[in-house]
C-alpha positions as CSV (number, residue, x, y, z in Angstrom):
1,X,0.0,0.0,0.0
2,X,1.4,3.4,-0.9
3,X,1.1,6.3,1.5
4,X,-0.1,9.7,0.4
5,X,2.6,12.4,-0.2
6,X,2.9,15.0,2.4
7,X,1.3,18.4,2.0
8,X,4.7,19.9,2.1
9,X,6.0,17.7,-0.8
10,X,2.9,18.5,-2.8
11,X,3.5,22.2,-2.2
12,X,7.2,22.1,-3.0
13,X,6.5,20.1,-6.1
14,X,4.0,22.7,-7.3
15,X,6.4,25.5,-6.6
16,X,9.2,23.6,-8.4
17,X,7.1,23.0,-11.5
18,X,6.1,26.6,-11.7
19,X,9.5,28.0,-11.0
20,X,11.1,25.7,-13.6
21,X,8.5,26.7,-16.2
22,X,9.0,30.4,-15.4
23,X,12.8,30.0,-15.7
24,X,12.6,28.3,-19.1
25,X,10.0,30.8,-20.5
26,X,12.1,33.7,-19.3
27,X,15.3,32.4,-20.9
28,X,13.5,31.9,-24.2
29,X,11.7,35.2,-24.0
30,X,14.9,37.2,-23.6
31,X,16.4,35.8,-26.8
32,X,13.3,35.0,-28.8
33,X,10.8,37.9,-28.3
34,X,8.2,36.3,-30.6
35,X,6.7,34.5,-27.6
36,X,6.5,31.2,-25.9
37,X,4.0,29.6,-28.2
38,X,6.1,30.5,-31.2
39,X,9.1,28.9,-29.6
40,X,7.0,25.8,-28.6
41,X,5.7,25.6,-32.2
42,X,9.2,25.5,-33.6
43,X,10.2,22.8,-31.2
44,X,7.1,20.7,-31.7
45,X,7.2,21.0,-35.5
46,X,10.8,19.8,-35.3
47,X,9.7,16.8,-33.2
48,X,7.2,15.8,-35.9
49,X,7.9,17.5,-39.3
50,X,4.9,17.3,-41.6
51,X,2.3,17.6,-38.8
52,X,-0.9,19.4,-39.7
53,X,-1.9,22.8,-38.4
54,X,-4.7,21.0,-36.5
55,X,-2.1,18.8,-34.8
56,X,-0.1,21.9,-33.9
57,X,-3.2,23.5,-32.4
58,X,-4.0,20.4,-30.3
59,X,-0.4,19.9,-29.2
60,X,0.0,23.6,-28.1
61,X,-3.6,23.8,-26.8
62,X,-4.5,26.6,-29.1
63,X,-7.7,27.2,-31.0
64,X,-7.5,26.3,-34.7
65,X,-7.7,30.0,-35.6
66,X,-4.9,30.8,-33.2
67,X,-2.7,28.0,-34.6
68,X,-3.3,29.3,-38.2
69,X,-2.3,32.8,-37.1
70,X,0.8,31.4,-35.3
71,X,1.8,29.4,-38.4
72,X,1.3,32.4,-40.6
73,X,3.5,34.5,-38.3
74,X,6.4,32.0,-38.4
75,X,6.0,31.6,-42.2
76,X,6.4,35.4,-42.5
77,X,9.6,35.1,-40.4
78,X,10.8,32.4,-42.8
79,X,10.9,29.8,-40.0
80,X,8.2,27.4,-41.3
81,X,6.7,26.3,-44.6
82,X,3.3,24.9,-45.2
83,X,2.0,22.7,-48.0
84,X,-1.2,20.8,-48.7
85,X,-1.3,17.2,-47.5
86,X,-1.1,14.6,-50.2
87,X,-3.8,12.6,-48.4
88,X,-6.3,15.6,-48.1
89,X,-5.7,18.8,-50.0
90,X,-7.7,20.7,-47.4
91,X,-5.2,19.9,-44.7
92,X,-2.0,22.0,-44.5
93,X,1.2,20.3,-43.3
94,X,4.0,22.4,-41.7
95,X,7.8,21.9,-41.8
96,X,10.7,23.9,-40.5
97,X,12.9,25.9,-42.9
98,X,16.7,25.8,-42.5
99,X,16.4,29.0,-40.5
100,X,13.6,27.4,-38.4
101,X,15.9,24.5,-37.6
102,X,18.6,26.9,-36.5
103,X,16.2,28.9,-34.3
104,X,14.9,25.6,-32.8
105,X,18.5,24.6,-31.9
106,X,19.0,28.0,-30.3
107,X,15.8,27.7,-28.3
108,X,16.7,24.2,-27.1
109,X,20.2,25.4,-26.1
110,X,18.6,28.3,-24.1
111,X,16.3,25.8,-22.3
112,X,19.2,23.5,-21.6
113,X,21.3,26.3,-20.1
114,X,18.4,27.5,-17.9
115,X,17.7,24.0,-16.5
116,X,21.3,22.9,-16.2
117,X,22.1,26.0,-14.1
118,X,19.5,24.9,-11.6
119,X,20.7,21.3,-11.5
120,X,24.3,22.3,-10.8
121,X,23.1,23.1,-7.2
122,X,22.0,19.5,-6.7
123,X,24.6,16.9,-5.6
124,X,25.6,14.4,-8.2
125,X,24.2,11.4,-6.3
126,X,20.9,13.3,-5.8
127,X,20.7,14.0,-9.6
128,X,20.6,10.3,-10.2
129,X,17.6,9.9,-7.9
130,X,16.0,13.1,-9.3
131,X,16.3,11.7,-12.8
132,X,14.5,8.5,-11.8
133,X,11.8,10.5,-10.0
134,X,11.3,12.9,-12.9
135,X,11.0,10.0,-15.3
136,X,8.4,8.4,-13.1
137,X,6.3,11.5,-12.8
138,X,6.7,12.6,-16.5
139,X,5.5,9.1,-17.6
140,X,2.2,9.6,-15.9
141,X,1.3,12.9,-17.6
142,X,0.2,11.8,-21.1
143,X,-2.4,9.3,-22.3
144,X,-1.7,9.1,-26.1
145,X,0.9,10.1,-28.6
146,X,-0.4,13.6,-29.1
147,X,-0.5,14.4,-25.4
148,X,3.0,12.9,-25.0
149,X,4.1,15.4,-27.6
150,X,2.3,18.1,-25.7
151,X,4.1,17.1,-22.5
152,X,7.4,17.2,-24.4
153,X,6.7,20.4,-26.4
154,X,9.9,22.0,-25.1
155,X,12.0,18.9,-25.0
156,X,15.1,18.1,-27.0
157,X,14.3,14.6,-28.1
158,X,17.9,14.1,-29.3
159,X,19.1,13.9,-25.7
160,X,16.4,11.7,-24.1
161,X,17.5,8.1,-24.4
162,X,14.9,5.7,-23.2
163,X,12.3,8.4,-23.3
164,X,9.2,7.6,-21.1
165,X,7.0,8.9,-24.0
166,X,8.1,6.1,-26.3
167,X,5.4,3.8,-24.9
168,X,2.8,6.0,-26.6
169,X,4.1,5.3,-30.1
170,X,4.5,7.8,-32.9
171,X,2.4,10.8,-33.9
172,X,0.6,10.1,-37.1
173,X,0.8,13.2,-39.3
174,X,-2.1,14.3,-41.5
175,X,-0.5,12.8,-44.6
176,X,-0.6,9.4,-42.8
177,X,3.1,9.3,-42.1
178,X,4.1,8.0,-38.6
179,X,6.7,10.3,-36.9
180,X,8.3,9.1,-33.8
181,X,8.9,11.7,-31.0
182,X,12.6,11.2,-31.6
183,X,14.7,11.6,-34.7
């Protein structure tokens, strides 16, 4: 039988989650003034190139109209291209441009630096335990491939070996192509 977590642990965990989120968003906002959802879109599209605008909207929890405006904005910035799906010409697929890939790499580096600086204050032996705990908690967040991508919308999939999201399988893009969360 498992015991309930203490109120203090729940409180600390909530503060930790919010503080980490604020730290990442702040680091990205300083270098990428287009906004957090724009940054998240670049990272997500890089996770699953060829995804539809509808998949972008569901992954980022935006309205369809909001996702269309976001995609149009990043197209104007020459970060993303869109093209009709081969399976359904009404559906638009999105991909990163070379500049979009470069910006994505920059965003992921900013995220990494913001988080790594926090973890340097944790003893090495505690980091091993923290990694196990984080993996256990993260694995409980999603329920399907798209919600797994939502959970990992700011992740660098290239660095996550044995990703807990792998159990959910690939995201299927609007053109019927299966795209794993990792490259």
